[in-house]
MIVOGU-32423 format. One record per residue (C-alpha): residue number from 1; x, y, z. Coordinates in nm, 3 decimals, padded with zeros to 5 digits, always signed. Layout:
MIVOGU-32423
  num       xx       yy       zz
  NUM        X        Y        Z
...
//
This chain:
MIVOGU-32423
  num       xx       yy       zz
    1  +15.654  +01.182  -10.166
    2  +15.341  +01.224  -10.410
    3  +15.325  +00.996  -10.743
    4  +15.563  +00.772  -10.881
    5  +15.803  +00.680  -10.615
    6  +16.150  +00.695  -10.905
    7  +16.421  +00.770  -10.649
    8  +16.323  +00.875  -10.318
    9  +16.599  +00.909  -10.083
   10  +16.698  +01.177  -10.336
   11  +16.385  +01.329  -10.391
   12  +16.326  +01.397  -10.086
   13  +16.682  +01.513  -09.927
   14  +16.730  +01.756  -10.181
   15  +16.658  +02.081  -10.034
   16  +16.512  +02.255  -10.343
   17  +16.146  +02.265  -10.429
   18  +16.151  +01.951  -10.675
   19  +15.826  +01.862  -10.928
   20  +15.781  +01.574  -11.244
   21  +15.515  +01.672  -11.509
   22  +15.407  +01.451  -11.763
   23  +15.382  +01.547  -12.120
   24  +15.035  +01.701  -12.065
   25  +15.165  +01.890  -11.810
   26  +15.020  +01.747  -11.521
   27  +15.224  +01.710  -11.182
   28  +15.324  +01.373  -11.114
   29  +15.568  +01.387  -10.830
   30  +15.625  +01.657  -10.619
   31  +15.866  +01.655  -10.307
   32  +15.769  +01.787  -09.968
   33  +16.002  +02.124  -10.026
   34  +15.741  +02.208  -10.313
   35  +15.466  +02.129  -10.129
   36  +15.594  +02.420  -09.831
   37  +15.704  +02.630  -10.123
   38  +15.385  +02.672  -10.227
   39  +15.185  +02.634  -09.950
   40  +15.007  +02.292  -10.054
   41  +14.931  +02.025  -09.793
   42  +15.103  +01.686  -09.865
   43  +14.930  +01.552  -10.185
   44  +14.833  +01.885  -10.307
   45  +15.027  +01.912  -10.601
   46  +14.976  +01.533  -10.725
   47  +14.759  +01.569  -11.054
   48  +14.728  +01.970  -11.106
   49  +14.814  +02.133  -11.383
   50  +15.171  +02.314  -11.359
   51  +15.039  +02.582  -11.476
   52  +14.825  +02.678  -11.166
   53  +15.186  +02.755  -10.963
   54  +15.217  +03.056  -11.168
   55  +14.996  +03.401  -11.210
   56  +14.707  +03.331  -11.432
   57  +14.828  +03.634  -11.684
   58  +15.182  +03.443  -11.747
   59  +14.969  +03.060  -11.754
   60  +14.886  +03.094  -12.137
   61  +15.243  +03.221  -12.264
   62  +15.395  +02.934  -12.001
   63  +15.188  +02.677  -12.242
   64  +15.376  +02.760  -12.533
   65  +15.750  +02.719  -12.356
   66  +15.649  +02.416  -12.217
   67  +15.529  +02.292  -12.544
   68  +15.817  +02.451  -12.714
   69  +16.060  +02.295  -12.440
   70  +15.915  +01.936  -12.456
   71  +15.962  +01.902  -12.850
   72  +16.311  +01.989  -12.804
   73  +16.405  +01.890  -12.423
   74  +16.760  +01.978  -12.300
   75  +16.896  +02.023  -11.930
   76  +16.885  +02.413  -11.855
   77  +17.058  +02.515  -11.530
   78  +16.932  +02.793  -11.306
   79  +16.993  +03.152  -11.421
   80  +16.969  +03.069  -11.783
   81  +16.626  +03.176  -11.883
   82  +16.660  +03.521  -11.938
   83  +16.331  +03.602  -11.834
   84  +16.178  +03.689  -11.467
   85  +15.998  +03.404  -11.371
   86  +15.717  +03.446  -11.086
   87  +15.575  +03.216  -10.841
   88  +15.225  +03.159  -10.726
   89  +15.161  +03.022  -10.415
   90  +14.797  +02.849  -10.298
   91  +14.696  +03.169  -10.100
   92  +14.787  +03.424  -10.407
   93  +15.093  +03.525  -10.312
   94  +15.381  +03.575  -10.574
   95  +15.764  +03.564  -10.546
   96  +16.070  +03.532  -10.799
   97  +16.196  +03.219  -10.855
   98  +16.474  +03.029  -11.038
   99  +16.430  +02.768  -11.204
  100  +16.621  +02.422  -11.325
  101  +16.505  +02.178  -11.608
  102  +16.605  +01.859  -11.654
  103  +16.386  +01.569  -11.943
  104  +16.392  +01.226  -11.798
  105  +16.309  +00.886  -11.896
  106  +16.103  +00.671  -11.709
  107  +15.869  +00.368  -11.736
  108  +15.569  +00.543  -11.877
  109  +15.750  +00.750  -12.102
  110  +15.919  +01.106  -12.109
  111  +15.910  +01.321  -11.778
  112  +16.045  +01.674  -11.694
  113  +16.165  +01.760  -11.358
  114  +16.194  +02.149  -11.281
  115  +16.356  +02.245  -10.928
  116  +16.282  +02.575  -10.814
  117  +16.433  +02.782  -10.600
  118  +16.270  +03.135  -10.422
  119  +16.508  +03.423  -10.514
  120  +16.352  +03.697  -10.344
  121  +16.600  +04.003  -10.307
  122  +16.630  +04.031  -10.011
  123  +16.712  +03.616  -09.963
  124  +16.918  +03.662  -10.312
  125  +17.152  +03.895  -10.148
  126  +17.196  +03.745  -09.786
  127  +17.280  +03.424  -10.006
  128  +17.484  +03.574  -10.186
  129  +17.692  +03.684  -09.899
  130  +17.651  +03.367  -09.693
  131  +17.823  +03.132  -10.037
  132  +18.099  +03.397  -10.045
  133  +18.155  +03.280  -09.638
  134  +18.086  +02.970  -09.709
  135  +18.305  +02.960  -09.979
  136  +18.641  +03.143  -09.830
  137  +18.593  +02.887  -09.499
  138  +18.604  +02.605  -09.786
  139  +18.917  +02.719  -09.861
  140  +19.069  +02.795  -09.549
  141  +18.999  +02.398  -09.447
  142  +19.144  +02.319  -09.777
  143  +19.430  +02.533  -09.702
  144  +19.478  +02.355  -09.342
  145  +19.454  +02.024  -09.550
  146  +19.772  +02.122  -09.766
  147  +19.992  +02.242  -09.429
  148  +19.845  +01.966  -09.194
  149  +20.123  +01.733  -09.064
  150  +19.858  +01.471  -08.979
  151  +19.492  +01.439  -08.866
  152  +19.477  +01.632  -08.607
  153  +19.619  +01.946  -08.834
  154  +19.251  +01.983  -09.002
  155  +19.058  +01.742  -08.801
  156  +19.071  +01.959  -08.458
  157  +18.996  +02.289  -08.617
  158  +18.742  +02.210  -08.842
  159  +18.421  +02.196  -08.544
  160  +18.514  +02.522  -08.405
  161  +18.555  +02.672  -08.777
  162  +18.181  +02.522  -08.841
  163  +18.012  +02.601  -08.567
  164  +18.126  +02.976  -08.585
  165  +18.020  +02.945  -08.975
  166  +17.690  +02.780  -08.940
  167  +17.576  +02.930  -08.565
  168  +17.598  +02.565  -08.447
  169  +17.626  +02.510  -08.062
  170  +17.703  +02.135  -08.158
  171  +17.990  +02.028  -08.399
  172  +18.142  +01.687  -08.392
  173  +18.420  +01.471  -08.575
  174  +18.327  +01.065  -08.499
  175  +18.521  +00.801  -08.622
  176  +18.423  +00.447  -08.589
  177  +18.702  +00.209  -08.425
  178  +18.861  -00.051  -08.625
  179  +18.678  -00.337  -08.453
  180  +18.372  -00.168  -08.601
  181  +18.177  -00.198  -08.233
  182  +18.202  +00.167  -08.128
  183  +18.273  +00.518  -08.193
  184  +18.542  +00.763  -08.103
  185  +18.435  +01.134  -08.093
  186  +18.810  +01.270  -08.236
  187  +18.701  +01.629  -08.185
  188  +18.401  +01.866  -08.107
  189  +18.235  +02.142  -07.999
  190  +17.921  +02.212  -07.729
  191  +17.964  +01.815  -07.648
  192  +17.968  +01.762  -07.241
  193  +18.288  +01.565  -07.148
  194  +18.254  +01.583  -06.777
  195  +18.188  +01.233  -06.651
  196  +18.509  +01.133  -06.518
  197  +18.755  +00.917  -06.681
  198  +18.467  +00.935  -06.987
  199  +18.597  +00.896  -07.379
  200  +18.234  +00.962  -07.515
  201  +18.031  +01.294  -07.424
  202  +17.726  +01.273  -07.218
  203  +17.421  +01.171  -07.358
  204  +17.537  +00.998  -07.670
  205  +17.391  +00.723  -07.768
  206  +17.705  +00.557  -07.933
  207  +17.487  +00.224  -08.041
  208  +17.217  +00.451  -08.210
  209  +17.497  +00.685  -08.359
  210  +17.730  +00.373  -08.512
  211  +17.420  +00.263  -08.657
  212  +17.298  +00.572  -08.855
  213  +17.689  +00.604  -08.991
  214  +17.721  +00.221  -09.059
  215  +17.405  +00.285  -09.345
  216  +17.588  +00.539  -09.491
  217  +17.360  +00.760  -09.552
  218  +17.339  +01.198  -09.507
  219  +17.076  +01.212  -09.242
  220  +16.906  +01.555  -09.248
  221  +16.645  +01.612  -08.969
  222  +16.480  +01.970  -08.997
  223  +16.329  +01.936  -08.652
  224  +16.467  +01.749  -08.355
  225  +16.146  +01.770  -08.120
  226  +15.949  +01.619  -08.415
  227  +16.126  +01.371  -08.577
  228  +16.199  +01.155  -08.290
  229  +16.308  +00.833  -08.486
  230  +16.540  +00.982  -08.729
  231  +16.696  +01.175  -08.411
  232  +16.832  +00.849  -08.234
  233  +17.199  +00.909  -08.253
  234  +17.198  +01.281  -08.173
  235  +17.334  +01.361  -07.819
  236  +17.052  +01.434  -07.590
  237  +17.243  +01.757  -07.442
  238  +17.197  +01.871  -07.776
  239  +16.924  +02.146  -07.833
  240  +16.564  +01.900  -07.851
  241  +16.352  +02.176  -08.070
  242  +16.684  +02.254  -08.349
  243  +16.779  +02.074  -08.637
  244  +17.067  +01.792  -08.704
  245  +17.248  +01.687  -08.984
  246  +17.492  +01.389  -08.999
  247  +17.686  +01.339  -09.276
  248  +17.929  +01.024  -09.327
  249  +18.293  +01.019  -09.399
  250  +18.344  +00.765  -09.648
  251  +18.624  +00.551  -09.703
  252  +18.610  +00.337  -10.019
  253  +18.266  +00.342  -10.013
  254  +18.226  +00.193  -09.694
  255  +18.180  +00.493  -09.348
  256  +18.457  +00.512  -09.127
  257  +18.322  +00.809  -08.949
  258  +18.074  +01.104  -08.924
  259  +18.025  +01.466  -08.941
  260  +17.794  +01.593  -08.676
  261  +17.584  +01.905  -08.696
  262  +17.328  +02.046  -08.471
  263  +17.175  +02.360  -08.471
  264  +16.932  +02.546  -08.210
  265  +16.705  +02.632  -08.509
  266  +16.440  +02.388  -08.669
  267  +16.519  +02.380  -09.062
  268  +16.822  +02.554  -09.022
  269  +17.034  +02.391  -09.288
  270  +16.976  +02.510  -09.648
  271  +17.107  +02.398  -09.980
  272  +17.409  +02.620  -09.961
  273  +17.456  +02.545  -09.536
  274  +17.429  +02.148  -09.672
  275  +17.664  +02.187  -09.995
  276  +17.939  +02.323  -09.705
  277  +17.887  +02.052  -09.509
  278  +17.917  +01.779  -09.799
  279  +18.224  +01.985  -09.910
  280  +18.400  +01.945  -09.540
  281  +18.282  +01.588  -09.521
  282  +18.459  +01.535  -09.851
  283  +18.742  +01.703  -09.805
  284  +18.787  +01.527  -09.433
  285  +18.747  +01.181  -09.594
  286  +19.021  +01.226  -09.847
  287  +19.259  +01.385  -09.609
  288  +19.199  +01.106  -09.316
  289  +19.176  +00.820  -09.644
  290  +19.522  +00.998  -09.827
  291  +19.693  +01.019  -09.489
  292  +19.624  +00.646  -09.365
  293  +19.693  +00.526  -09.736
  294  +20.023  +00.665  -09.700
  295  +20.102  +00.516  -09.334
  296  +19.974  +00.179  -09.474
  297  +20.230  +00.195  -09.824
  298  +20.535  +00.337  -09.579
  299  +20.454  +00.003  -09.333
  300  +20.458  -00.188  -09.632
  301  +20.745  -00.103  -09.795
  302  +20.941  -00.089  -09.434
  303  +20.827  -00.482  -09.450
  304  +20.951  -00.491  -09.790
  305  +21.253  -00.346  -09.732
  306  +21.326  -00.589  -09.433
  307  +21.229  -00.861  -09.636
  308  +21.494  -00.756  -09.923
  309  +21.745  -00.717  -09.622
  310  +21.695  -01.019  -09.423
  311  +21.644  -01.254  -09.765
  312  +22.004  -01.155  -09.911
  313  +22.120  -01.178  -09.536
  314  +21.997  -01.502  -09.516
  315  +22.130  -01.643  -09.811
  316  +22.459  -01.546  -09.746
  317  +22.451  -01.618  -09.373
  318  +22.337  -01.949  -09.491
  319  +22.634  -01.994  -09.712
  320  +22.861  -01.931  -09.421
  321  +22.677  -02.207  -09.184
  322  +22.654  -02.425  -09.458
  323  +23.100  -02.377  -09.496
  324  +23.058  -02.399  -09.076
  325  +22.871  -02.702  -09.058
  326  +23.043  -02.930  -09.315
  327  +23.388  -02.807  -09.219
  328  +23.263  -02.985  -08.833
  329  +23.102  -03.267  -08.982
  330  +23.417  -03.330  -09.176
  331  +23.612  -03.325  -08.837
  332  +23.330  -03.538  -08.679
  333  +23.457  -03.847  -08.934
  334  +23.811  -03.807  -08.832
  335  +23.772  -03.739  -08.459
  336  +23.496  -04.022  -08.379
  337  +23.812  -04.188  -08.159
  338  +23.808  -03.894  -07.941
  339  +23.515  -03.840  -07.731
  340  +23.644  -03.513  -07.616
  341  +23.669  -03.382  -07.941
  342  +23.358  -03.509  -08.053
  343  +23.215  -03.348  -07.788
  344  +23.311  -03.022  -07.858
  345  +23.235  -03.028  -08.240
  346  +22.897  -03.170  -08.140
  347  +22.843  -02.880  -07.916
  348  +22.912  -02.620  -08.206
  349  +22.711  -02.787  -08.476
  350  +22.441  -02.756  -08.206
  351  +22.507  -02.383  -08.235
  352  +22.548  -02.407  -08.626
  353  +22.130  -02.526  -08.604
  354  +22.033  -02.257  -08.413
  355  +22.157  -02.011  -08.654
  356  +21.976  -02.206  -08.922
  357  +21.699  -02.149  -08.711
  358  +21.757  -01.811  -08.705
  359  +21.784  -01.711  -09.017
  360  +21.452  -01.954  -09.050
  361  +21.293  -01.626  -08.829
  362  +21.442  -01.353  -09.024
  363  +21.253  -01.465  -09.312
  364  +20.956  -01.518  -09.079
  365  +21.000  -01.157  -08.978
  366  +21.018  -01.068  -09.333
  367  +20.697  -01.276  -09.455
  368  +20.896  -01.441  -09.674
  369  +20.874  -01.774  -09.503
  370  +20.731  -02.114  -09.687
  371  +20.442  -02.270  -09.483
  372  +20.439  -02.656  -09.520
  373  +20.090  -02.751  -09.328
  374  +20.040  -03.133  -09.213
  375  +19.822  -03.250  -08.940
  376  +20.004  -03.202  -08.630
  377  +19.966  -03.358  -08.258
  378  +19.902  -03.080  -08.055
  379  +19.921  -03.246  -07.733
  380  +20.295  -03.355  -07.844
  381  +20.401  -03.049  -07.983
  382  +20.335  -02.842  -07.666
  383  +20.502  -03.094  -07.481
  384  +20.780  -03.006  -07.638
  385  +20.673  -02.586  -07.616
  386  +20.659  -02.666  -07.237
  387  +21.044  -02.854  -07.208
  388  +21.180  -02.527  -07.408
  389  +20.962  -02.219  -07.244
  390  +21.054  -02.356  -06.917
  391  +21.454  -02.347  -06.985
  392  +21.427  -01.960  -07.132
  393  +21.135  -01.809  -06.953
  394  +21.277  -01.782  -06.579
  395  +21.282  -01.895  -06.244
  396  +21.003  -01.619  -06.168
  397  +20.736  -01.702  -06.434
  398  +20.558  -02.024  -06.336
  399  +20.399  -02.186  -06.660
  400  +20.092  -02.389  -06.686
  401  +19.973  -02.589  -06.966
  402  +19.708  -02.775  -07.020
  403  +19.513  -02.996  -07.314
  404  +19.172  -03.173  -07.379
  405  +19.187  -03.527  -07.393
  406  +19.056  -03.550  -07.744
  407  +19.151  -03.300  -07.955
  408  +19.234  -03.343  -08.321
  409  +19.525  -03.257  -08.495
  410  +19.587  -02.947  -08.613
  411  +19.649  -02.873  -08.989
  412  +19.958  -02.629  -08.967
  413  +20.290  -02.595  -08.990
  414  +20.473  -02.726  -08.671
  415  +20.799  -02.519  -08.746
  416  +20.575  -02.225  -08.760
  417  +20.328  -02.282  -08.479
  418  +20.630  -02.349  -08.258
  419  +20.781  -01.948  -08.329
  420  +20.432  -01.837  -08.273
  421  +20.333  -01.998  -07.983
  422  +20.732  -01.912  -07.892
  423  +20.662  -01.532  -07.949
  424  +20.375  -01.519  -07.762
  425  +20.496  -01.654  -07.437
  426  +20.857  -01.402  -07.428
  427  +20.570  -01.094  -07.511
  428  +20.417  -01.315  -07.184
  429  +20.692  -01.267  -07.013
  430  +20.809  -00.889  -07.086
  431  +20.426  -00.811  -06.983
  432  +20.536  -00.934  -06.638
  433  +20.848  -00.788  -06.515
  434  +20.783  -00.877  -06.147
  435  +20.736  -01.234  -06.210
  436  +20.376  -01.380  -06.259
  437  +20.174  -01.668  -06.449
  438  +20.126  -01.787  -06.804
  439  +19.864  -02.020  -06.909
  440  +19.868  -02.259  -07.242
  441  +19.551  -02.402  -07.322
  442  +19.451  -02.621  -07.601
  443  +19.096  -02.707  -07.686
  444  +18.853  -02.794  -07.940
  445  +18.649  -02.533  -08.112
  446  +18.378  -02.530  -08.391
  447  +18.309  -02.219  -08.546
  448  +17.961  -02.134  -08.618
  449  +17.899  -01.893  -08.916
  450  +18.069  -01.599  -08.849
  451  +17.881  -01.286  -08.697
  452  +18.094  -00.986  -08.798
  453  +18.425  -00.979  -09.038
  454  +18.758  -01.137  -08.967
  455  +18.604  -01.422  -08.778
  456  +18.635  -01.784  -08.880
  457  +18.467  -01.996  -09.112
  458  +18.241  -02.270  -09.000
  459  +18.413  -02.565  -08.913
  460  +18.650  -02.738  -08.667
  461  +18.940  -02.590  -08.503
  462  +19.201  -02.576  -08.239
  463  +19.232  -02.331  -07.994
  464  +19.555  -02.281  -07.862
  465  +19.518  -01.939  -07.552
  466  +19.815  -01.820  -07.419
  467  +19.692  -01.573  -07.116
  468  +19.948  -01.447  -06.845
  469  +19.852  -01.214  -06.534
  470  +20.076  -00.934  -06.602
  471  +20.016  -00.559  -06.668
  472  +19.769  -00.556  -06.967
  473  +19.674  -00.293  -07.225
  474  +19.519  -00.015  -07.228
  475  +19.217  +00.025  -07.524
  476  +19.408  +00.251  -07.730
  477  +19.709  +00.048  -07.707
  478  +19.525  -00.294  -07.764
  479  +19.382  -00.140  -08.086
  480  +19.724  -00.084  -08.227
  481  +19.884  -00.441  -08.097
  482  +19.897  -00.620  -08.384
  483  +20.013  -00.314  -08.645
  484  +20.333  -00.362  -08.766
  485  +20.629  -00.170  -08.574
  486  +20.397  -00.087  -08.331
  487  +20.516  -00.161  -07.948
  488  +20.549  -00.065  -07.628
  489  +20.883  -00.196  -07.543
  490  +21.167  +00.050  -07.481
  491  +21.407  +00.111  -07.728
  492  +21.586  -00.210  -07.862
  493  +21.384  -00.410  -07.665
  494  +21.129  -00.520  -07.950
  495  +21.081  -00.476  -08.322
  496  +20.688  -00.484  -08.303
  497  +20.688  -00.722  -08.570
  498  +20.556  -01.028  -08.319
  499  +20.186  -01.018  -08.317
  500  +20.156  -00.903  -08.661
  501  +20.416  -01.210  -08.763
  502  +20.176  -01.465  -08.521
  503  +19.864  -01.279  -08.672
  504  +20.005  -01.322  -09.034
  505  +20.034  -01.698  -08.958
  506  +19.692  -01.753  -08.833
  507  +19.568  -01.595  -09.124
  508  +19.759  -01.775  -09.379
  509  +19.666  -02.109  -09.219
  510  +19.291  -02.070  -09.270
  511  +19.265  -01.911  -08.841
  512  +19.248  -01.620  -08.685
  513  +19.405  -01.454  -08.370
  514  +19.194  -01.266  -08.140
  515  +19.319  -01.036  -07.848
  516  +19.139  -00.957  -07.489
  517  +19.346  -00.775  -07.292
  518  +19.204  -00.521  -06.962
  519  +19.488  -00.296  -06.831
  520  +19.565  -00.433  -06.462
  521  +19.472  -00.729  -06.521
  522  +19.679  -00.963  -06.792
  523  +19.654  -01.023  -07.107
  524  +19.452  -01.294  -07.295
  525  +19.588  -01.404  -07.668
  526  +19.431  -01.665  -07.887
  527  +19.486  -01.901  -08.179
  528  +19.232  -02.108  -08.354
  529  +19.418  -02.307  -08.593
  530  +19.189  -02.539  -08.855
  531  +19.182  -02.899  -08.755
  532  +19.262  -03.194  -08.951
  533  +19.065  -03.426  -09.048
  534  +19.306  -03.722  -09.070
  535  +19.571  -03.845  -08.758
  536  +19.933  -03.695  -08.748
  537  +20.151  -03.885  -08.846
  538  +20.393  -04.088  -08.634
  539  +20.751  -03.888  -08.596
  540  +20.970  -04.023  -08.896
  541  +21.246  -04.219  -08.714
  542  +21.609  -04.079  -08.834
  543  +21.784  -04.315  -09.061
  544  +22.104  -04.336  -08.938
  545  +22.268  -04.556  -09.212
  546  +22.469  -04.386  -09.451
  547  +22.365  -04.378  -09.806
  548  +22.688  -04.429  -09.996
  549  +22.758  -04.348  -10.347
  550  +22.847  -04.641  -10.642
  551  +23.121  -04.435  -10.822
  552  +22.871  -04.216  -10.977
  553  +23.006  -03.905  -11.162
  554  +22.848  -03.569  -10.972
  555  +22.890  -03.260  -11.126
  556  +22.902  -02.917  -10.848
  557  +22.858  -02.610  -10.970
  558  +22.908  -02.343  -10.665
  559  +23.054  -02.025  -10.707
  560  +23.144  -01.966  -10.335
  561  +23.505  -02.177  -10.304
  562  +23.408  -02.248  -09.925
  563  +23.115  -02.397  -10.022
  564  +23.221  -02.550  -10.301
  565  +23.489  -02.735  -10.083
  566  +23.268  -02.891  -09.831
  567  +23.048  -03.012  -10.083
  568  +23.308  -03.207  -10.282
  569  +23.449  -03.322  -09.980
  570  +23.100  -03.448  -09.887
  571  +22.987  -03.639  -10.162
  572  +23.380  -03.795  -10.241
  573  +23.316  -03.922  -09.844
  574  +22.989  -04.121  -09.981
  575  +23.144  -04.282  -10.223
  576  +23.089  -04.006  -10.549
  577  +23.312  -03.872  -10.834
  578  +23.300  -03.506  -10.821
  579  +23.395  -03.266  -11.104
  580  +23.351  -02.889  -10.936
  581  +23.325  -02.531  -11.120
  582  +23.238  -02.223  -11.050
  583  +23.013  -02.105  -11.274
  584  +22.737  -02.225  -11.508
  585  +22.969  -02.191  -11.826
  586  +23.220  -02.386  -11.695
  587  +22.977  -02.705  -11.614
  588  +22.874  -02.657  -11.976
  589  +23.234  -02.709  -12.093
  590  +23.201  -02.986  -11.885
  591  +22.921  -03.160  -11.945
  592  +23.032  -03.143  -12.340
  593  +23.425  -03.256  -12.247
  594  +23.406  -03.491  -11.943
  595  +23.282  -03.852  -11.942
  596  +22.913  -03.949  -11.869
  597  +22.763  -03.710  -11.570
  598  +22.504  -03.861  -11.343
  599  +22.406  -03.566  -11.160
  600  +22.388  -03.224  -11.161
  601  +22.389  -03.020  -10.837
  602  +22.372  -02.638  -10.823
  603  +22.313  -02.353  -10.659
  604  +22.127  -02.152  -10.733
  605  +22.275  -01.791  -10.768
  606  +22.624  -01.810  -10.928
  607  +22.690  -01.445  -10.932
  608  +22.749  -01.349  -11.278
  609  +22.630  -01.468  -11.613
  610  +22.393  -01.718  -11.581
  611  +22.196  -01.856  -11.298
  612  +22.156  -02.184  -11.160
  613  +21.779  -02.238  -11.245
  614  +21.912  -02.130  -11.593
  615  +22.180  -02.373  -11.605
  616  +21.895  -02.648  -11.517
  617  +21.683  -02.546  -11.818
  618  +21.931  -02.597  -12.080
  619  +22.079  -02.926  -11.917
  620  +21.748  -03.147  -11.910
  621  +21.704  -02.972  -12.254
  622  +22.027  -03.121  -12.410
  623  +22.051  -03.431  -12.185
  624  +21.709  -03.518  -12.022
  625  +21.845  -03.803  -11.880
  626  +22.063  -03.623  -11.659
  627  +21.872  -03.506  -11.331
  628  +21.910  -03.190  -11.153
  629  +21.930  -03.080  -10.796
  630  +21.977  -02.750  -10.699
  631  +22.062  -02.580  -10.366
  632  +22.012  -02.226  -10.203
  633  +22.058  -02.005  -09.907
  634  +21.710  -01.884  -10.000
  635  +21.372  -02.032  -09.853
  636  +21.187  -02.099  -10.214
  637  +21.290  -02.018  -10.558
  638  +21.064  -01.702  -10.562
  639  +21.260  -01.539  -10.300
  640  +21.596  -01.630  -10.491
  641  +21.438  -01.424  -10.740
  642  +21.354  -01.719  -10.995
  643  +20.987  -01.774  -11.149
  644  +20.769  -02.091  -11.090
  645  +20.915  -02.290  -11.354
  646  +21.232  -02.367  -11.095
  647  +20.929  -02.522  -10.902
  648  +20.999  -02.854  -11.137
  649  +21.331  -02.872  -10.939
  650  +21.405  -03.030  -10.626
  651  +21.556  -02.771  -10.388
  652  +21.815  -02.871  -10.105
  653  +21.796  -02.512  -09.842
  654  +22.121  -02.468  -09.705
  655  +22.285  -02.516  -09.468
  656  +22.224  -02.916  -09.519
  657  +22.426  -03.165  -09.326
  658  +22.592  -03.432  -09.505
  659  +22.332  -03.663  -09.438
  660  +22.081  -03.451  -09.574
  661  +22.313  -03.383  -09.912
  662  +22.321  -03.767  -09.979
  663  +21.980  -03.811  -09.906
  664  +21.903  -03.529  -10.133
  665  +22.162  -03.692  -10.424
  666  +22.035  -04.060  -10.396
  667  +21.635  -03.934  -10.426
  668  +21.798  -03.751  -10.748
  669  +21.954  -04.080  -10.914
  670  +21.705  -04.301  -10.816
  671  +21.381  -04.122  -10.851
  672  +21.177  -04.368  -11.035
  673  +21.082  -04.224  -11.418
//
């Protein structure tokens, strides 16, 4: 480009001849197409008068028109001048042209951009036919997009249609892989896939093509034989004396793939061909983006629906468990002198605990489990996991657990880490139906600056690897392994949420999850979790001493009669006076009519009318001295439909044991301040 470099990329990429003149009519900038159109050598148009590009007989008249235009500059599209415009090449040959004019402002004052196009009659007639054909093709592809049920309904047809319309021997649509490490040829004409087992066409330099796509720029190569550097990324099987175009398929400003077209002729792609290709590329990108967005929305809606369902199930189930657990605990107190009965009751209580764990897993599947991170003694946790897995995996699975000697504590929620490791181990077991070996290895890891998107932030981590000797995964399966609802297990054997949940736990904890697998050679999953800067606390000692009340009156508000009866029995057996009601309205009446109330203990969800949080807010306003303790079968206040203000009240989660209730009541009654 000559003269001022106002907009270099666009100026040279536009197929029309472009010249920029100053107020005196001197050319200060011209693109290569202008030099070729008027027959000037590179740089030959610089600083010459614009009138030299028209016949001498018309120059004076042109100066007058130019002065008039510069006094009243405006955008003038091609074909509206109403005059016959003639251009003159350096060798004196004349040809009809159309000119579009546009004023531009720059640092050096006003400039005027002229876009010049040769409209010789034969070319004009051919161009009209070509444009009509191109318009019909674009309309046909648009119709395909309207009728298609999936991406292949459009993508698979486009290469053949473009190859026929543009007389192009090679047309391909490629997409960048999810990890942005390679490209996949989705549909093509003229590429050679003759190499057995090859996923890429012969002669296609994937690395060069990927680098070109990642720039996000349209690439037009007029002569593949001369432009060796820009030609990188085009398949070597394509005609090396032709021309090529690469147009990115953009997804929200980031290239997700490209439309690649190669012709056997040099400078084959004129303005109209490029316009057609850009229109098709935009249509494909919009169609694929819409389809993928619809799929992501469907996944999100399914997860949200599961969240709503499991949240409600967990609440109701926890109420049932509270009644079962409470009844069993009361029986346990009555049967202390009957060993056989005590053993049966203890077994039933263990089942209740497993039921409570199940509700926690339901909430975890719904991504509604609140994480409570703390420094965790990883070797001790892995010993517990090893003990549990040896009872779970079966005799055909060999389990090996290895730990670094100086492993730092991990800063995570230990319950969710337990669940994640169990999930990974069970996935590994399912991949080895005939038996095999699972190795769980924990070691320290220090991440430097991340080198690619999705990697770890710099800092210390605990890396826990789970490797198996199973059947492994094919690349297409591995690429989707962490997608929600994706599973290769037979119906009824898996939900497809396992790895997705482990990945979500890792990311929410400030870590990362990586999966490496080769078909026939097993799978290795690496779970990276942030290391704690403080030591893991010693395990809390269980206080077996009963925390008895001193006759204080507790107002219990619970709409479920069975749960209410259990709560009353727990509190009375611990030395408290109890007033029990089934609604917030009854509770407010008792507060007004009864004697001193030492504590309000209410369920959050109370059916119709005021809920527990609203009741607690009213009581705190009326009687600030009365402590409030809330309970719910939901995991958090937000899950129970409450706003963040509810977090100012302590929440006891159902199902609770008698000692959990009495400890929470004692904390509320005797909390300082």
